[in-house]
C-alpha positions in Angstrom: -19.1 -4.9 -17.3 -18.4 -8.3 -18.7 -18.2 -9.1 -22.4 -21.9 -9.9 -22.4 -22.8 -6.6 -20.9 -23.6 -7.9 -17.4 -22.1 -6.1 -14.4 -18.8 -7.4 -13.3 -18.6 -9.3 -10.1 -16.7 -7.6 -7.3 -13.2 -8.9 -6.8 -13.0 -12.1 -4.9 -11.9 -11.6 -1.3 -9.5 -14.1 0.3 -10.6 -15.9 3.5 -7.7 -14.3 5.3 -8.9 -10.8 4.2 -12.4 -11.6 5.4 -11.0 -12.7 8.8 -9.1 -9.4 9.1 -12.2 -7.4 8.1 -14.2 -9.2 10.8 -11.5 -8.2 13.4 -11.7 -4.6 12.2 -15.5 -4.6 12.3 -15.3 -5.9 15.9 -13.5 -2.8 17.0 -10.0 -4.1 16.9 -7.6 -1.8 15.0 -3.9 -1.4 14.8 -1.0 -0.9 12.4 -0.4 -4.7 12.0 -4.1 -5.3 11.2 -4.2 -2.5 8.7 -1.0 -3.6 7.1 -2.3 -7.2 6.8 -5.6 -5.9 5.4 -3.8 -3.7 2.9 -1.6 -6.6 1.8 -4.7 -8.8 1.2 -6.4 -6.0 -0.7 -3.3 -5.6 -2.9 -3.3 -9.3 -3.6 -7.0 -9.2 -4.4 -6.4 -6.5 -7.0 -7.8 -3.6 -5.1 -5.0 -1.1 -4.8 -7.2 1.9 -3.9 -8.5 0.1 -0.9 -5.0 -1.2 0.0 -3.9 2.4 0.0 -6.5 3.3 2.6 -5.3 0.5 4.9 -1.6 1.1 4.5 -2.1 4.9 5.0 -3.9 4.1 8.3 -1.1 1.7 9.3 1.5 4.5 8.8 -0.7 6.9 10.8 -1.0 4.4 13.7 2.7 3.6 13.6 4.8 6.1 11.6 7.9 4.0 12.1 6.4 0.9 10.4 8.8 0.6 7.4 7.1 -2.3 5.8 3.8 -0.3 5.7 5.6 2.6 4.0 7.0 0.2 1.4 3.7 -1.4 0.5 1.9 1.9 0.6 4.2 3.0 -2.2 3.5 -0.3 -4.1 -0.3 0.2 -3.7 -0.1 3.8 -4.8 1.9 2.8 -7.8 -0.6 0.0 -8.6 -3.4 2.6 -8.4 -1.5 4.8 -11.0 -0.4 7.4 -8.4 3.3 7.5 -9.3 4.0 10.8 -7.6 2.3 9.7 -4.4 4.2 6.4 -4.5 7.5 8.3 -4.8 6.5 10.4 -1.8 5.6 7.4 0.3 8.9 5.7 -0.5 10.9 8.8 0.2 9.2 9.0 3.6 9.7 5.3 4.2 13.4 5.7 3.3 13.8 8.3 6.0 12.0 6.1 8.6 14.1 3.1 7.6 17.3 5.1 7.9 16.3 6.3 11.4 15.4 2.7 12.5 18.5 1.2 10.9 16.5 -1.0 8.6 19.0 -1.1 5.8 17.1 -3.7 3.7 13.9 -1.7 3.6 15.9 1.4 2.9 17.6 -0.2 -0.1 14.4 -1.7 -1.5 12.5 1.6 -1.3 15.5 3.5 -2.8 15.3 1.1 -5.8 11.6 1.6 -6.3 11.9 5.4 -6.0 14.8 5.5 -8.4 12.7 3.6 -11.0 10.0 6.3 -10.8 12.5 9.1 -10.9 14.2 7.6 -14.0 10.8 7.3 -15.7 10.3 11.1 -15.3 9.5 11.6 -11.7 6.0 10.1 -11.8 3.4 12.1 -13.7 0.9 9.4 -12.8 -1.1 11.8 -10.7 -1.2 12.8 -7.1 -3.8 13.1 -4.4 
């Protein structure tokens, strides 16, 4: 609701996001498309929808370290700290196996911040 009591407009969708949504609607699907859609949803302030796309990306390609990293970010933005921590821990394992040192370090920092804050407590799925 707005300050005047009118219903709030849905969040604006970027033109890039709309193009990705058209691709998905046409029957195309894949980890990169889902990652891209999740990223656009996150930018558009829709973390819950971003979580759906990043989760699908990690199902389609469990070795996609960037998808694990942004899945954690989206979960955190959605207030799901414990789930974010779990996603990052899984992403760290994947990054370690793939030799992706940068992603491993980044997710380790994100995970450590949640652990220092009390292990989450922001709810789980």
